[in-house]
C-alpha positions as a Python dict, from the first residue, in 0.01 Angstrom:
ca = {
    (1, 'M'): (0, 0, 0),
    (2, 'N'): (49, -190, -299),
    (3, 'R'): (-170, -10, -569),
    (4, 'V'): (27, 275, -806),
    (5, 'H'): (-121, 511, -1020),
    (6, 'I'): (110, 692, -1224),
    (7, 'K'): (24, 1052, -1401),
    (8, 'T'): (290, 1084, -1651),
    (9, 'Y'): (284, 1495, -1808),
    (10, 'G'): (502, 1633, -2088),
    (11, 'C'): (664, 1431, -2365),
    (12, 'Q'): (697, 1027, -2533),
    (13, 'M'): (1001, 1012, -2341),
    (14, 'N'): (818, 1079, -1991),
    (15, 'E'): (512, 813, -2133),
    (16, 'R'): (816, 603, -2164),
    (17, 'D'): (1012, 666, -1862),
    (18, 'S'): (665, 587, -1691),
    (19, 'E'): (567, 273, -1836),
    (20, 'A'): (927, 155, -1718),
    (21, 'V'): (850, 292, -1377),
    (22, 'A'): (541, 87, -1336),
    (23, 'A'): (694, -263, -1478),
    (24, 'M'): (966, -220, -1297),
    (25, 'L'): (679, -161, -998),
    (26, 'R'): (487, -470, -1091),
    (27, 'A'): (791, -703, -1091),
    (28, 'R'): (832, -588, -734),
    (29, 'G'): (431, -692, -694),
    (30, 'Y'): (301, -391, -682),
    (31, 'R'): (5, -339, -875),
    (32, 'I'): (-72, -63, -1139),
    (33, 'V'): (-442, 56, -1100),
    (34, 'E'): (-610, 285, -1371),
    (35, 'S'): (-779, 559, -1125),
    (36, 'E'): (-639, 747, -867),
    (37, 'D'): (-890, 717, -678),
    (38, 'D'): (-842, 367, -588),
    (39, 'C'): (-415, 420, -534),
    (40, 'D'): (-258, 419, -257),
    (41, 'V'): (66, 543, -347),
    (42, 'L'): (46, 836, -680),
    (43, 'L'): (301, 919, -849),
    (44, 'L'): (343, 1196, -1086),
    (45, 'N'): (594, 1196, -1383),
    (46, 'T'): (658, 1586, -1445),
    (47, 'C'): (747, 1778, -1738),
    (48, 'S'): (943, 2131, -1723),
    (49, 'V'): (942, 2232, -2076),
    (50, 'R'): (739, 2510, -1997),
    (51, 'D'): (643, 2694, -1610),
    (52, 'A'): (297, 2647, -1722),
    (53, 'A'): (338, 2265, -1704),
    (54, 'E'): (479, 2269, -1396),
    (55, 'Q'): (270, 2475, -1223),
    (56, 'K'): (9, 2276, -1339),
    (57, 'A'): (167, 1965, -1156),
    (58, 'I'): (242, 2137, -875),
    (59, 'G'): (-153, 2218, -862),
    (60, 'K'): (-232, 1874, -883),
    (61, 'A'): (21, 1721, -644),
    (62, 'G'): (-116, 2022, -389),
    (63, 'Y'): (-458, 1873, -414),
    (64, 'C'): (-404, 1557, -383),
    (65, 'L'): (-197, 1561, -90),
    (66, 'S'): (-496, 1707, 57),
    (67, 'R'): (-577, 1327, 96),
    (68, 'K'): (-340, 1238, 345),
    (69, 'K'): (-565, 1430, 657),
    (70, 'R'): (-765, 1131, 588),
    (71, 'D'): (-561, 892, 477),
    (72, 'P'): (-202, 952, 680),
    (73, 'D'): (-51, 683, 481),
    (74, 'F'): (-116, 823, 140),
    (75, 'V'): (207, 840, -79),
    (76, 'V'): (268, 1110, -338),
    (77, 'G'): (583, 1111, -536),
    (78, 'I'): (694, 1366, -792),
    (79, 'L'): (918, 1200, -1047),
    (80, 'G'): (1089, 1369, -1363),
    (81, 'C'): (1207, 1684, -1489),
    (82, 'M'): (1045, 1905, -1233),
    (83, 'A'): (1205, 1741, -979),
    (84, 'Q'): (1473, 1732, -1107),
    (85, 'N'): (1446, 2082, -1187),
    (86, 'R'): (1349, 2216, -807),
    (87, 'G'): (1464, 1950, -630),
    (88, 'A'): (1387, 1973, -263),
    (89, 'G'): (1306, 2313, -332),
    (90, 'L'): (973, 2182, -439),
    (91, 'L'): (916, 2097, -16),
    (92, 'D'): (835, 2519, 23),
    (93, 'R'): (518, 2471, -184),
    (94, 'L'): (486, 2086, -81),
    (95, 'P'): (601, 2032, 250),
    (96, 'D'): (433, 1699, 280),
    (97, 'V'): (543, 1513, -44),
    (98, 'D'): (701, 1156, 39),
    (99, 'L'): (951, 1132, -250),
    (100, 'I'): (1114, 1397, -514),
    (101, 'I'): (1263, 1202, -788),
    (102, 'G'): (1525, 1303, -1060),
    (103, 'T'): (1535, 1201, -1419),
    (104, 'Q'): (1833, 949, -1365),
    (105, 'K'): (1708, 754, -1081),
    (106, 'F'): (1373, 649, -1181),
    (107, 'H'): (1498, 273, -1183),
    (108, 'R'): (1516, 373, -795),
    (109, 'V'): (1154, 411, -705),
    (110, 'P'): (1100, 50, -596),
    (111, 'D'): (1404, 32, -342),
    (112, 'Y'): (1229, 340, -212),
    (113, 'L'): (865, 263, -209),
    (114, 'D'): (990, -82, -55),
    (115, 'N'): (1138, 103, 219),
    (116, 'L'): (832, 342, 299),
    (117, 'R'): (592, 54, 283),
    (118, 'S'): (824, -164, 493),
    (119, 'A'): (886, 143, 757),
    (120, 'R'): (491, 218, 806),
    (121, 'Q'): (426, -186, 821),
    (122, 'A'): (647, -177, 1147),
    (123, 'G'): (509, 121, 1270),
    (124, 'I'): (845, 320, 1243),
    (125, 'P'): (813, 719, 1209),
    (126, 'V'): (884, 849, 815),
    (127, 'G'): (1076, 1157, 867),
    (128, 'E'): (1158, 1382, 564),
    (129, 'A'): (1103, 1339, 201),
    (130, 'V'): (1270, 1106, -49),
    (131, 'V'): (1515, 1309, -170),
    (132, 'D'): (1732, 1183, -519),
    (133, 'T'): (1824, 1366, -787),
    (134, 'A'): (2191, 1275, -839),
    (135, 'E'): (2344, 1181, -1130),
    (136, 'E'): (2429, 852, -1222),
    (137, 'A'): (2645, 688, -1442),
    (138, 'G'): (2472, 425, -1694),
    (139, 'S'): (2069, 563, -1567),
    (140, 'Q'): (2016, 523, -1891),
    (141, 'N'): (2046, 205, -1966),
    (142, 'T'): (1787, 80, -1685),
    (143, 'I'): (1479, 260, -1913),
    (144, 'R'): (1449, -103, -2071),
    (145, 'D'): (1170, -269, -1901),
    (146, 'H'): (812, -240, -2047),
    (147, 'L'): (471, -317, -1889),
    (148, 'E'): (380, -676, -1939),
    (149, 'L'): (-14, -599, -2131),
    (150, 'P'): (-296, -820, -2175),
    (151, 'E'): (-363, -649, -2521),
    (152, 'H'): (-132, -686, -2802),
    (153, 'R'): (135, -428, -2799),
    (154, 'V'): (143, -337, -3192),
    (155, 'C'): (334, -15, -3102),
    (156, 'A'): (623, 22, -2900),
    (157, 'F'): (899, 292, -2770),
    (158, 'V'): (1181, 232, -2721),
    (159, 'S'): (1437, 443, -2512),
    (160, 'I'): (1783, 456, -2756),
    (161, 'Q'): (1937, 817, -2583),
    (162, 'Q'): (1892, 1037, -2337),
    (163, 'G'): (2013, 1400, -2202),
    (164, 'C'): (2145, 1666, -2450),
    (165, 'N'): (2472, 1829, -2533),
    (166, 'M'): (2307, 2119, -2765),
    (167, 'D'): (2306, 2486, -2586),
    (168, 'C'): (1947, 2627, -2646),
    (169, 'S'): (1929, 2990, -2541),
    (170, 'F'): (1583, 2900, -2412),
    (171, 'C'): (1575, 2511, -2318),
    (172, 'I'): (1594, 2336, -2009),
    (173, 'V'): (1629, 2022, -2089),
    (174, 'P'): (2034, 1982, -2027),
    (175, 'T'): (1924, 2087, -1688),
    (176, 'T'): (1637, 1833, -1628),
    (177, 'R'): (1831, 1554, -1791),
    (178, 'G'): (2184, 1596, -1838),
    (179, 'D'): (2454, 1496, -2084),
    (180, 'E'): (2382, 1313, -2385),
    (181, 'R'): (2433, 927, -2280),
    (182, 'S'): (2357, 649, -2529),
    (183, 'R'): (2259, 261, -2463),
    (184, 'P'): (2458, -41, -2600),
    (185, 'M'): (2323, -72, -3004),
    (186, 'D'): (2326, -446, -2876),
    (187, 'D'): (2117, -425, -2581),
    (188, 'I'): (1883, -190, -2801),
    (189, 'V'): (1855, -472, -3082),
    (190, 'R'): (1758, -724, -2832),
    (191, 'E'): (1485, -523, -2644),
    (192, 'C'): (1351, -484, -2995),
    (193, 'E'): (1409, -829, -3084),
    (194, 'E'): (1138, -899, -2734),
    (195, 'L'): (907, -665, -2834),
    (196, 'A'): (904, -823, -3190),
    (197, 'A'): (808, -1175, -3015),
    (198, 'R'): (533, -977, -2804),
    (199, 'G'): (370, -946, -3115),
    (200, 'T'): (523, -554, -3162),
    (201, 'R'): (486, -450, -3551),
    (202, 'E'): (646, -114, -3465),
    (203, 'I'): (898, 69, -3259),
    (204, 'T'): (961, 406, -3223),
    (205, 'L'): (1366, 505, -3091),
    (206, 'L'): (1326, 768, -2857),
    (207, 'G'): (1600, 1012, -2734),
    (208, 'Q'): (1638, 1396, -2655),
    (209, 'I'): (1824, 1383, -2949),
    (210, 'V'): (1788, 1075, -3096),
    (211, 'T'): (2018, 1139, -3434),
    (212, 'S'): (2314, 1206, -3209),
    (213, 'Y'): (2308, 788, -3100),
    (214, 'G'): (2650, 682, -3012),
    (215, 'R'): (2871, 981, -3177),
    (216, 'R'): (3078, 888, -2901),
    (217, 'D'): (3052, 529, -2873),
    (218, 'Y'): (3048, 366, -3218),
    (219, 'P'): (3254, 484, -3529),
    (220, 'H'): (3126, 575, -3869),
    (221, 'S'): (3125, 262, -4086),
    (222, 'G'): (3235, 368, -4490),
    (223, 'G'): (3029, 724, -4394),
    (224, 'I'): (2716, 550, -4240),
    (225, 'S'): (2662, 727, -3858),
    (226, 'P'): (2581, 504, -3558),
    (227, 'F'): (2193, 633, -3533),
    (228, 'V'): (2111, 516, -3912),
    (229, 'Q'): (2362, 146, -3839),
    (230, 'L'): (2096, 148, -3526),
    (231, 'V'): (1817, 190, -3766),
    (232, 'E'): (1945, -76, -4009),
    (233, 'R'): (1972, -315, -3731),
    (234, 'V'): (1618, -273, -3579),
    (235, 'A'): (1528, -335, -3934),
    (236, 'A'): (1649, -622, -3972),
    (237, 'V'): (1464, -780, -3649),
    (238, 'P'): (1213, -1052, -3747),
    (239, 'G'): (873, -978, -3737),
    (240, 'I'): (955, -518, -3684),
    (241, 'E'): (727, -402, -4010),
    (242, 'R'): (776, -21, -3923),
    (243, 'I'): (1020, 233, -3750),
    (244, 'R'): (980, 552, -3628),
    (245, 'F'): (1244, 777, -3412),
    (246, 'T'): (1224, 1126, -3233),
    (247, 'S'): (1312, 1384, -3165),
    (248, 'P'): (1575, 1456, -3383),
    (249, 'H'): (1769, 1747, -3421),
    (250, 'P'): (1817, 1903, -3807),
    (251, 'C'): (2196, 1901, -3723),
    (252, 'G'): (2169, 1512, -3702),
    (253, 'F'): (2059, 1512, -4064),
    (254, 'R'): (2314, 1394, -4324),
    (255, 'Q'): (2303, 1273, -4603),
    (256, 'D'): (2288, 900, -4502),
    (257, 'L'): (2007, 1017, -4295),
    (258, 'A'): (1835, 1107, -4599),
    (259, 'D'): (1908, 788, -4834),
    (260, 'A'): (1811, 579, -4537),
    (261, 'F'): (1462, 655, -4646),
    (262, 'G'): (1482, 570, -4973),
    (263, 'R'): (1674, 257, -4925),
    (264, 'M'): (1502, 132, -4622),
    (265, 'P'): (1117, 69, -4612),
    (266, 'K'): (1080, 1, -4312),
    (267, 'L'): (1082, 352, -4261),
    (268, 'G'): (823, 517, -4224),
    (269, 'E'): (762, 817, -4442),
    (270, 'H'): (758, 1081, -4158),
    (271, 'V'): (1015, 1349, -3987),
    (272, 'H'): (939, 1549, -3704),
    (273, 'L'): (1230, 1824, -3759),
    (274, 'P'): (1170, 2063, -3538),
    (275, 'V'): (1294, 2440, -3662),
    (276, 'Q'): (1141, 2692, -3397),
    (277, 'S'): (1148, 2988, -3599),
    (278, 'G'): (1209, 3087, -3988),
    (279, 'S'): (1419, 3359, -3895),
    (280, 'D'): (1805, 3311, -3926),
    (281, 'R'): (1853, 3603, -3672),
    (282, 'I'): (1606, 3418, -3392),
    (283, 'L'): (1790, 3116, -3496),
    (284, 'S'): (2090, 3241, -3391),
    (285, 'A'): (1976, 3403, -3110),
    (286, 'M'): (1836, 3043, -2991),
    (287, 'R'): (2146, 2955, -3052),
    (288, 'R'): (2007, 2656, -3280),
    (289, 'P'): (2359, 2622, -3545),
    (290, 'Y'): (2184, 2611, -3834),
    (291, 'T'): (2004, 2848, -4092),
    (292, 'R'): (1696, 2886, -4248),
    (293, 'D'): (1860, 2770, -4616),
    (294, 'R'): (2020, 2497, -4406),
    (295, 'Y'): (1684, 2368, -4346),
    (296, 'L'): (1491, 2384, -4602),
    (297, 'E'): (1805, 2228, -4807),
    (298, 'I'): (1711, 1914, -4529),
    (299, 'V'): (1357, 1906, -4604),
    (300, 'E'): (1441, 1876, -4976),
    (301, 'S'): (1687, 1603, -4941),
    (302, 'L'): (1446, 1403, -4784),
    (303, 'R'): (1179, 1462, -5062),
    (304, 'A'): (1422, 1347, -5283),
    (305, 'A'): (1504, 1020, -5147),
    (306, 'Q'): (1115, 963, -5069),
    (307, 'P'): (865, 1187, -5248),
    (308, 'A'): (561, 1094, -5012),
    (309, 'M'): (747, 1240, -4705),
    (310, 'A'): (545, 1407, -4429),
    (311, 'F'): (735, 1642, -4190),
    (312, 'S'): (598, 1810, -3857),
    (313, 'T'): (760, 2033, -3628),
    (314, 'D'): (832, 2287, -3303),
    (315, 'L'): (783, 2642, -3350),
    (316, 'I'): (827, 2890, -3053),
    (317, 'V'): (671, 3249, -3113),
    (318, 'G'): (762, 3564, -2925),
    (319, 'F'): (1098, 3463, -2871),
    (320, 'P'): (1294, 3789, -2729),
    (321, 'G'): (1385, 4022, -2988),
    (322, 'E'): (1180, 3834, -3230),
    (323, 'T'): (943, 4125, -3467),
    (324, 'D'): (663, 4139, -3631),
    (325, 'A'): (936, 4073, -3958),
    (326, 'D'): (1069, 3779, -3798),
    (327, 'F'): (732, 3640, -3744),
    (328, 'E'): (668, 3674, -4104),
    (329, 'E'): (955, 3493, -4194),
    (330, 'T'): (880, 3174, -3997),
    (331, 'V'): (496, 3218, -4128),
    (332, 'K'): (704, 3192, -4502),
    (333, 'L'): (884, 2916, -4408),
    (334, 'C'): (558, 2689, -4262),
    (335, 'R'): (430, 2754, -4607),
    (336, 'T'): (714, 2659, -4805),
    (337, 'V'): (786, 2350, -4626),
    (338, 'D'): (418, 2274, -4615),
    (339, 'Y'): (433, 2058, -4275),
    (340, 'D'): (114, 1775, -4231),
    (341, 'M'): (177, 1902, -3828),
    (342, 'A'): (357, 2126, -3581),
    (343, 'Y'): (358, 2198, -3222),
    (344, 'V'): (384, 2563, -3180),
    (345, 'F'): (460, 2684, -2840),
    (346, 'K'): (433, 3045, -2735),
    (347, 'Y'): (798, 3166, -2548),
    (348, 'S'): (784, 3095, -2192),
    (349, 'V'): (1083, 3242, -1967),
    (350, 'R'): (1248, 2901, -1800),
    (351, 'T'): (1477, 3072, -1559),
    (352, 'G'): (1829, 2936, -1541),
    (353, 'T'): (1871, 2998, -1892),
    (354, 'P'): (2013, 3298, -2126),
    (355, 'A'): (1677, 3343, -2294),
    (356, 'A'): (1513, 3439, -1938),
    (357, 'S'): (1736, 3717, -1957),
    (358, 'M'): (1726, 3855, -2304),
    (359, 'P'): (1581, 4193, -2369),
    (360, 'G'): (1349, 4250, -2581),
    (361, 'Q'): (1082, 4020, -2396),
    (362, 'V'): (777, 4001, -2645),
    (363, 'P'): (419, 4124, -2482),
    (364, 'N'): (197, 3867, -2352),
    (365, 'E'): (-81, 3973, -2609),
    (366, 'V'): (129, 3980, -2888),
    (367, 'R'): (296, 3591, -2834),
    (368, 'E'): (-103, 3544, -2855),
    (369, 'E'): (-166, 3674, -3083),
    (370, 'R'): (142, 3524, -3338),
    (371, 'N'): (27, 3186, -3174),
    (372, 'R'): (-335, 3223, -3318),
    (373, 'V'): (-227, 3357, -3659),
    (374, 'L'): (16, 3059, -3677),
    (375, 'L'): (-169, 2825, -3560),
    (376, 'E'): (-450, 2908, -3843),
    (377, 'V'): (-186, 2872, -4088),
    (378, 'L'): (-77, 2544, -4036),
    (379, 'R'): (-441, 2454, -4002),
    (380, 'E'): (-507, 2513, -4322),
    (381, 'G'): (-203, 2329, -4472),
    (382, 'S'): (-320, 2003, -4238),
    (383, 'I'): (-652, 2052, -4398),
    (384, 'R'): (-489, 2058, -4790),
    (385, 'R'): (-291, 1813, -4759),
    (386, 'S'): (-494, 1584, -4569),
    (387, 'Q'): (-777, 1653, -4768),
    (388, 'G'): (-518, 1552, -5129),
    (389, 'L'): (-521, 1217, -4956),
    (390, 'V'): (-915, 1123, -5061),
    (391, 'G'): (-947, 894, -5325),
    (392, 'T'): (-619, 733, -5220),
    (393, 'V'): (-494, 401, -5099),
    (394, 'Q'): (-266, 400, -4816),
    (395, 'E'): (-132, 108, -4614),
    (396, 'V'): (-239, 112, -4232),
    (397, 'L'): (-94, -89, -3922),
    (398, 'V'): (-441, -163, -3775),
    (399, 'E'): (-324, -90, -3392),
    (400, 'G'): (-683, -168, -3217),
    (401, 'P'): (-1035, -64, -3124),
    (402, 'D'): (-1045, 362, -3159),
    (403, 'K'): (-1210, 575, -2893),
    (404, 'T'): (-1602, 487, -2951),
    (405, 'G'): (-1494, 125, -2962),
    (406, 'L'): (-1707, 55, -3278),
    (407, 'R'): (-1419, 85, -3505),
    (408, 'F'): (-1040, 79, -3566),
    (409, 'T'): (-747, 314, -3594),
    (410, 'G'): (-436, 285, -3728),
    (411, 'R'): (-147, 501, -3858),
    (412, 'T'): (-48, 539, -4233),
    (413, 'R'): (346, 538, -4343),
    (414, 'G'): (306, 919, -4306),
    (415, 'N'): (192, 908, -3956),
    (416, 'R'): (-203, 1010, -4041),
    (417, 'T'): (-447, 877, -3725),
    (418, 'T'): (-723, 641, -3976),
    (419, 'V'): (-1013, 507, -3826),
    (420, 'F'): (-1207, 241, -4005),
    (421, 'E'): (-1406, -44, -3970),
    (422, 'A'): (-1246, -396, -3981),
    (423, 'E'): (-1198, -722, -3736),
    (424, 'P'): (-997, -753, -3458),
    (425, 'R'): (-791, -1056, -3580),
    (426, 'L'): (-618, -774, -3850),
    (427, 'V'): (-496, -563, -3532),
    (428, 'G'): (-108, -610, -3568),
    (429, 'S'): (-129, -626, -3967),
    (430, 'L'): (-52, -347, -4223),
    (431, 'V'): (-357, -395, -4478),
    (432, 'P'): (-442, -69, -4739),
    (433, 'V'): (-720, 135, -4699),
    (434, 'E'): (-930, 383, -4909),
    (435, 'V'): (-941, 725, -4747),
    (436, 'T'): (-1326, 863, -4822),
    (437, 'S'): (-1247, 1163, -4596),
    (438, 'A'): (-1026, 1338, -4409),
    (439, 'S'): (-1065, 1633, -4092),
    (440, 'V'): (-721, 1856, -4023),
    (441, 'S'): (-561, 1530, -3841),
    (442, 'T'): (-759, 1254, -3900),
    (443, 'L'): (-830, 1050, -4227),
    (444, 'Y'): (-1159, 842, -4270),
    (445, 'A'): (-1104, 520, -4458),
    (446, 'S'): (-1263, 177, -4602),
    (447, 'L'): (-1015, -168, -4605),
    (448, 'A'): (-959, -180, -5029),
    (449, 'F'): (-976, -522, -5068),
    (450, 'A'): (-1297, -739, -5085),
    (451, 'G'): (-1330, -905, -4721),
    (452, 'A'): (-1063, -766, -4578),
    (453, 'G'): (-1159, -854, -4220),
    (454, 'L'): (-1515, -703, -4235),
    (455, 'Q'): (-1846, -959, -4177),
    (456, 'S'): (-2042, -1010, -4448),
}
């Protein structure tokens, strides 16, 4: 019972959590396998942002549990946000699941699996499922291990903060992830140094509200927030060439952060800036503590500091009470900001959130149509901005082979995925490429200097 497969749903935070669990398990002697068909233990790291995500994970767990009929020792565990949100209630739907582990208990997974393995090897009957969703002080400091991979790890995620103290009326994250908790700055910098020593060249700092990092633990210094202080220290790590961060909140963008993009070349020229709606009335109902005008001021301050700035965002259509006029305000905002990319979500009722009981729930067919319209507006903007880069020279960090294995891929400073021909020795290098064509989300390019890693 030592072969483990971890399937991850949801955001980059979940991906990072899964990687940390895998690293901890490997350190205990477990094997991490690529295929769920080859595993003895299947762990589903789940998402609760939308009901559809939970239902998908529940369906997957139910399907996998059928394997227990022919293999009673097969272990299925549910981790993360859905486990935190539903807890022991999951056993009503999935009575044969073995583990239900919440978001502050990822580091306990190896212990629980060791106990299960020892009991079964000794022939001791295993009783009810292990359910552990309790809060644990200091749990944010346990997501620090990285899975040692044989290939060159060019880009890595570093968790700096967990939890959320915002009060958005549509969001279940404060319930599933708890209150804000930040890791010590020295520990984060040490982790970045270790990654750099192993070949990492790009760090993405992760948090539920990443720009809130350390606001209760560290003082502002010379008008510089703790988050920007951390970025400065990571930028000083030898070997780290680029820094990105996600997911921030507009309230975290003070002038010190905007200025950082103008004075720190290692900060990529891309910001993910979730807006959710372009209507002040809907923003107020969402409990988003900024206005449309304030959001546009932030965009302008960032473009003033870095004219080449690329923006992505999150948008919700069909929020309770959203009228055609409110939706049109969102469309206008998208055209004004001219986003490079956006994640558009049809409002999904999350039981336990204030929005779930608000009047004016928007019919599904209206949500569907607004989703279609907004996606088309954003697609037009994305292709226009991509095609505007054709003929330009962009700096790309070479990450490795593309999906075909025939070419290589990397991202520009503005976070555009770029595909080009190169040689393996360039992996981990910053190279100039000339963009020759573009699709909505991908640039196609050639190395911009003669003989740059190309075979003659």
